[in-house]
C-alpha positions, -999 to 999 in steps of 0.1 A, spaced: 153 402 -390 169 413 -425 133 415 -439 120 435 -409 148 462 -412 143 462 -450 108 468 -449 108 495 -421 139 511 -432 124 543 -443 111 549 -407 138 534 -385 151 556 -358 122 580 -368 97 566 -350 102 527 -353 125 505 -337 130 467 -350 149 439 -330 143 404 -345 104 402 -345 96 427 -320 84 463 -333 84 491 -313 66 523 -324 70 557 -304 55 589 -312 52 626 -291 16 626 -294 -16 602 -294 -25 619 -326 9 612 -344 11 576 -327 -23 569 -344 -7 579 -379 25 559 -373 6 528 -360 -16 528 -391 14 533 -413 32 503 -398 3 481 -398 -7 488 -435 30 479 -444 31 445 -425 -4 441 -445 12 450 -478 42 426 -471 17 397 -459 32 397 -423 10 393 -394 12 402 -358 -4 377 -332 -30 401 -316 -24 384 -280 13 397 -279 6 432 -290 5 461 -267 -11 494 -279 -10 530 -262 16 522 -237 29 556 -219 59 536 -206 78 505 -222 105 484 -207 128 474 -237 162 456 -233 172 473 -200 158 504 -206 125 522 -199 112 545 -227 86 572 -218 72 604 -231 101 623 -215 130 602 -226 150 569 -224 162 557 -190 180 528 -180 159 501 -161 160 508 -122 163 470 -117 195 472 -136 211 503 -117 202 481 -86 223 455 -93 252 478 -101 245 497 -67 245 461 -50 275 448 -65 302 436 -42 335 456 -41 359 443 -68 388 425 -52 407 412 -85 416 431 -116 391 405 -135 364 416 -111 371 451 -117 372 447 -154 337 430 -152 323 459 -132 337 487 -153 322 471 -183 288 468 -170 288 502 -155 302 516 -187 275 501 -206 249 519 -185 267 551 -184 
């Protein structure tokens, strides 16, 4: 992960998110995305790092990434996560209240 962060440092939070060995490349347009994708693939090749093609997904308009849904409009909380909060049984003890507030606060 440290290698990936050092390698992608100039591009992090501009159009790349790296988590362990996952690389998420995002762009506002297809043309811009093509440039970003080429840049990162060249960078991987230069560093002699290789992506397993069968695990790669390209040109997605919506991505589920760590409990969030990222699309061309914005970053949203995954509806499946919100459902678990809506369906949560009413807390009855101080510990249950803290657990619920912790989860709800994260997704706020």
